[in-house]
C-alpha positions as CSV (number, residue, x, y, z in Angstrom):
1,M,134.4,87.9,71.4
2,E,134.0,88.2,74.8
3,K,130.8,87.2,75.7
4,K,128.2,89.6,77.6
5,R,127.2,89.0,81.2
6,I,123.1,89.2,81.6
7,L,121.0,88.8,84.4
8,F,117.4,88.0,84.6
9,I,115.8,89.4,87.8
10,L,112.3,87.9,88.0
11,N,109.4,88.7,90.0
12,P,107.3,86.1,90.5
13,I,104.0,87.3,91.8
14,S,104.2,90.4,89.3
15,G,101.0,90.6,86.8
16,T,99.1,87.7,85.7
17,V,101.2,85.6,83.8
18,K,102.7,82.2,85.4
19,K,106.4,82.5,85.4
20,A,107.3,78.6,86.0
21,G,108.5,78.0,82.3
22,I,110.2,81.6,81.7
23,P,113.8,80.3,82.8
24,G,113.1,77.3,80.6
25,K,112.5,79.6,77.8
26,I,115.8,81.9,78.3
27,D,117.7,78.6,78.3
28,K,116.1,77.7,74.8
29,Y,116.2,81.1,73.0
30,L,118.9,83.1,74.5
31,N,121.9,83.7,72.2
32,H,124.3,81.6,74.3
33,G,127.0,82.5,71.9
34,L,126.7,86.2,73.0
35,F,125.6,85.7,76.3
36,D,126.6,84.1,79.9
37,H,123.4,84.5,82.0
38,T,122.3,84.4,85.6
39,I,118.4,84.3,86.8
40,R,117.8,85.6,90.3
41,Y,114.1,85.7,92.2
42,T,113.1,88.6,94.1
43,E,111.7,87.6,97.8
44,Y,110.3,91.0,98.7
45,A,109.3,94.4,97.5
46,G,111.9,96.5,96.7
47,H,114.5,93.3,96.5
48,A,114.9,93.8,92.4
49,T,116.4,97.3,93.1
50,V,119.5,95.7,95.6
51,I,119.9,93.0,93.3
52,A,120.1,95.2,90.2
53,Q,122.6,97.6,92.1
54,E,125.0,94.6,93.2
55,A,124.9,93.7,89.4
56,C,125.7,97.1,88.4
57,E,128.7,97.4,90.9
58,E,129.9,93.9,89.3
59,G,129.9,95.8,85.6
60,M,126.9,93.4,84.7
61,D,126.6,94.3,80.8
62,I,122.4,93.9,81.0
63,V,120.0,93.6,83.6
64,V,116.5,92.0,82.5
65,A,113.4,92.9,84.5
66,V,111.0,89.7,84.4
67,G,107.8,91.4,85.3
68,G,105.7,94.4,85.2
69,D,106.1,98.4,85.1
70,G,106.8,97.9,88.8
71,T,109.6,95.3,88.3
72,I,111.2,97.6,85.5
73,N,110.7,100.6,87.9
74,E,112.9,98.8,90.7
75,V,115.5,97.4,88.4
76,G,115.9,100.5,86.3
77,K,116.2,103.1,89.2
78,A,119.4,101.3,90.1
79,L,120.7,101.4,86.7
80,V,120.3,104.9,85.9
81,H,123.6,106.8,84.8
82,S,125.6,103.8,84.5
83,S,126.7,101.5,81.8
84,T,124.6,98.7,82.6
85,A,121.9,98.4,80.5
86,M,118.3,97.2,81.6
87,G,116.2,94.9,79.0
88,I,112.6,93.8,79.5
89,L,111.1,90.7,79.4
90,P,107.1,91.8,80.2
91,C,104.7,89.7,82.1
92,G,102.9,92.5,84.3
93,S,99.4,93.3,84.1
94,G,99.4,96.6,81.9
95,N,103.3,96.3,80.5
96,G,103.1,100.0,79.8
97,L,106.8,100.6,78.6
98,A,107.5,97.3,77.1
99,R,104.5,98.2,74.8
100,H,105.5,101.9,74.3
101,L,108.8,100.2,73.2
102,M,107.2,97.8,71.0
103,I,109.0,94.9,73.0
104,P,106.6,91.7,72.4
105,I,104.4,90.2,74.8
106,N,105.4,87.0,73.9
107,I,108.3,86.0,75.8
108,K,110.2,83.9,72.9
109,K,109.8,87.0,70.9
110,A,111.2,89.3,73.7
111,I,114.4,87.3,74.1
112,E,114.5,87.7,70.4
113,I,114.7,91.8,70.9
114,I,117.1,90.9,73.8
115,N,119.7,88.7,71.7
116,Q,120.3,91.5,69.1
117,C,121.4,93.5,72.0
118,D,120.2,97.1,70.3
119,I,120.9,99.5,73.2
120,R,120.0,103.3,73.1
121,E,119.9,106.3,75.8
122,L,116.6,106.9,76.8
123,D,115.0,109.7,79.1
124,Y,113.7,109.0,82.3
125,G,111.3,110.8,85.1
126,M,111.6,112.2,88.6
127,I,108.7,112.8,90.5
128,N,109.9,114.2,94.2
129,D,113.2,112.7,93.9
130,N,111.4,109.1,92.7
131,P,112.5,107.8,89.3
132,F,110.0,106.6,86.9
133,F,110.4,105.5,83.3
134,C,106.6,105.5,82.0
135,T,104.0,107.7,83.7
136,C,103.0,109.3,86.8
137,G,100.4,111.5,88.0
138,M,97.8,112.4,90.6
139,G,94.1,112.5,90.8
140,F,92.0,110.0,89.2
141,D,94.8,107.6,87.7
142,A,96.7,107.5,91.4
143,F,93.4,106.9,93.1
144,I,92.5,103.9,91.0
145,S,96.1,102.9,91.4
146,Q,95.5,103.0,95.0
147,K,92.5,100.9,95.1
148,F,94.3,98.5,92.6
149,A,97.0,97.6,94.7
150,E,94.6,97.2,98.0
151,G,92.6,94.9,96.1
152,G,95.1,92.1,95.8
153,K,93.8,90.3,92.7
154,R,95.5,91.4,89.6
155,G,94.8,91.9,85.9
156,K,93.2,94.0,83.4
157,L,89.6,92.8,84.1
158,K,90.2,93.7,87.6
159,Y,91.5,97.1,86.4
160,M,88.7,97.9,84.3
161,Q,86.0,97.0,86.8
162,L,87.9,99.5,88.9
163,V,87.9,102.4,86.4
164,L,84.3,101.5,85.2
165,S,82.9,101.6,89.2
166,Q,84.4,104.6,90.3
167,G,85.1,106.6,87.1
168,L,82.0,108.8,87.4
169,R,81.7,109.1,91.1
170,Y,85.2,110.4,91.2
171,K,85.0,114.6,91.3
172,G,88.3,115.8,90.8
173,E,90.2,118.6,92.7
174,P,91.9,121.9,92.4
175,Y,95.4,122.0,91.4
176,D,98.0,125.0,91.1
177,I,100.2,124.0,88.1
178,T,103.3,126.0,87.1
179,I,105.0,125.3,84.0
180,G,107.9,127.4,83.0
181,N,106.7,130.9,83.3
182,E,103.2,130.1,83.1
183,E,100.8,129.2,86.0
184,L,97.3,127.3,85.7
185,H,94.3,127.4,88.3
186,H,92.8,124.0,87.4
187,F,89.9,121.9,88.6
188,A,91.1,118.5,87.2
189,Y,90.3,115.1,86.9
190,L,93.7,114.2,86.8
191,V,97.0,115.5,85.9
192,S,99.5,113.0,84.3
193,C,103.1,113.3,83.6
194,A,104.1,111.0,80.6
195,N,107.7,110.0,79.8
196,A,106.1,107.4,77.5
197,S,103.0,107.1,75.7
198,Q,100.5,104.9,77.5
199,Y,99.8,103.4,81.4
200,G,99.4,100.0,79.8
201,N,97.2,97.4,78.1
202,N,97.0,100.3,74.9
203,A,95.4,102.8,77.1
204,Y,97.3,106.0,75.3
205,I,97.2,108.8,78.1
206,A,99.9,110.5,75.8
207,P,100.0,109.2,72.3
208,Q,102.4,111.9,71.3
209,A,105.0,110.9,74.0
210,S,108.8,110.1,73.2
211,M,111.5,108.9,75.5
212,S,114.3,110.5,73.4
213,D,113.0,114.2,73.1
214,G,114.1,115.8,76.6
215,L,110.2,116.4,77.3
216,L,107.6,115.3,79.5
217,D,103.8,115.1,78.1
218,V,101.4,116.8,81.0
219,I,98.0,115.9,80.4
220,V,95.7,117.7,82.3
221,M,91.9,116.1,82.1
222,D,88.5,118.0,83.0
223,P,86.0,116.2,84.9
224,F,83.3,114.7,82.5
225,G,79.9,113.1,82.5
226,F,78.1,109.8,82.0
227,L,77.5,110.9,77.9
228,D,81.5,111.9,77.6
229,A,82.7,108.7,79.4
230,P,82.5,106.2,76.2
231,E,84.1,108.8,73.6
232,M,87.0,109.4,76.7
233,G,87.4,105.6,76.4
234,F,87.5,105.6,72.7
235,D,89.9,108.4,72.5
236,M,92.5,106.9,75.0
237,M,92.5,103.4,72.8
238,N,92.5,105.0,69.7
239,K,95.6,107.6,70.5
240,T,93.7,110.4,70.2
241,L,93.1,111.7,73.7
242,D,95.4,114.7,72.8
243,R,92.6,116.0,70.4
244,S,89.7,115.8,73.2
245,S,88.2,119.0,74.3
246,K,88.2,117.9,78.0
247,V,92.0,117.4,77.8
248,Q,94.9,119.9,77.8
249,T,98.4,118.9,77.1
250,F,101.7,120.6,77.6
251,R,105.0,119.7,76.6
252,T,108.1,120.7,79.4
253,D,111.1,119.2,80.7
254,H,109.7,120.5,84.4
255,I,106.1,120.9,86.4
256,H,105.4,121.8,89.7
257,V,101.9,120.9,91.3
258,H,100.3,122.3,94.4
259,R,97.3,120.7,95.6
260,Q,95.3,121.5,98.5
261,E,95.7,118.0,100.4
262,D,98.3,115.2,100.8
263,G,97.2,112.4,99.0
264,P,98.2,109.3,96.1
265,V,100.4,110.1,93.4
266,H,101.6,107.1,91.3
267,Y,104.2,106.5,89.4
268,D,105.1,103.8,86.9
269,G,101.7,102.3,88.1
270,D,102.5,101.9,92.0
271,P,101.2,104.2,94.0
272,V,102.4,106.3,97.1
273,M,101.3,108.9,99.5
274,M,102.9,112.5,98.8
275,G,102.5,115.9,100.1
276,K,100.6,118.9,98.8
277,D,103.7,119.8,96.5
278,I,104.8,117.7,93.7
279,D,107.8,118.5,91.3
280,V,108.2,116.1,88.3
281,K,111.0,116.5,85.6
282,I,112.9,114.9,83.0
283,V,116.5,113.6,83.1
284,K,117.7,113.2,79.4
285,R,119.3,110.0,78.4
286,G,120.0,109.2,82.0
287,I,119.4,105.1,81.5
288,R,120.4,102.7,78.5
289,I,117.6,100.3,77.7
290,V,117.7,97.7,75.2
291,V,115.2,98.3,72.5
292,N,113.1,96.9,69.3
293,P,115.3,97.8,66.6
294,D,112.5,97.6,64.0
295,A,109.8,99.4,66.4
296,K,109.1,102.0,63.7
297,L,108.9,99.5,61.0
298,L,106.0,97.4,63.0
299,K,102.6,98.0,61.8
300,P,99.5,97.1,63.8
301,N,97.7,93.7,63.7
302,K,94.5,93.2,62.1
303,L,92.7,93.2,65.0
304,Q,94.1,96.5,66.1
305,N,93.0,98.1,62.7
306,A,89.2,96.7,62.9
307,I,89.6,98.7,66.6
308,T,90.7,101.6,65.1
309,N,88.2,101.9,62.4
310,L,85.3,100.8,64.6
311,F,86.7,104.0,67.0
312,N,86.4,106.2,64.0
313,D,83.3,105.1,62.7
314,I,81.9,106.0,66.2
315,S,83.6,109.0,66.3
316,D,82.0,110.3,63.2
317,F,78.5,109.2,64.0
318,R,78.5,110.8,67.1
319,A,80.2,114.2,65.3
320,S,77.2,113.8,62.8
321,I,74.4,113.5,65.6
322,K,76.0,116.5,67.3
323,K,75.8,118.5,63.7
324,G,72.0,117.5,63.3
325,V,71.2,118.7,66.7
326,K,72.6,121.8,66.2
């Protein structure tokens, strides 16, 4: 059997994980009976797209993004509507797409997923002609993405510090939202469009989102106060945000948003400035991705179960207090 050609594109500065040992792990754990592999390093922003495009034109079977959601975006947009599949070795700050696909954060285990070579055709999104694979949005999440990028320092702790320090100061803005024949005029904290379920670090903005249903999950979140903040955080980590009274969720293949001022948006966590009119749509089965074939069989670990149970207990306690007050 002829070996498949696979290229690993490694972003040496993404996320918080040291990458010096990754080439050695690839050499050690990759199935060399199945793959002939090459490793290339990015040297500047956007370089992963150039490398992936060259690999695609050369007929490479798989191009693996070694980094976070930003690196995945750079690689993925070069591979859409091609026969070249994208693999993922997650080592970014949030790893939203990898976590949604249940690709292990452990590099050895992620390489073992690649060795199984289960490739599926999945959806991706477009925001004003820019491809995204996980989420995009405007409002608070775009504001935080911009601050995060400006801060230089990466990591979950830095991100949480920004969310906690800025979350209640951010007041929201008015949006005119068109979904199909329905028009909404909403003063919102954020408007998020999700192809996958989470931002990263298991923060689920759209817990029911699927990359194979041909639809975006649109989340319109109301501004909220100090007393609501803990419950909103619990709901996001507990996959119950879609049940919150502060959230409206829609499913559609296309949405248009008009806002009063130009401002930041994010796609796959990276902020960019865009104008007043934002158009977002889904592209069905437009990219081939190496997936975890056992993803649906995986169960949460004991820590995740404990956190889930704690969140449920707190929610029940809060509900009983509200009921008692009434």
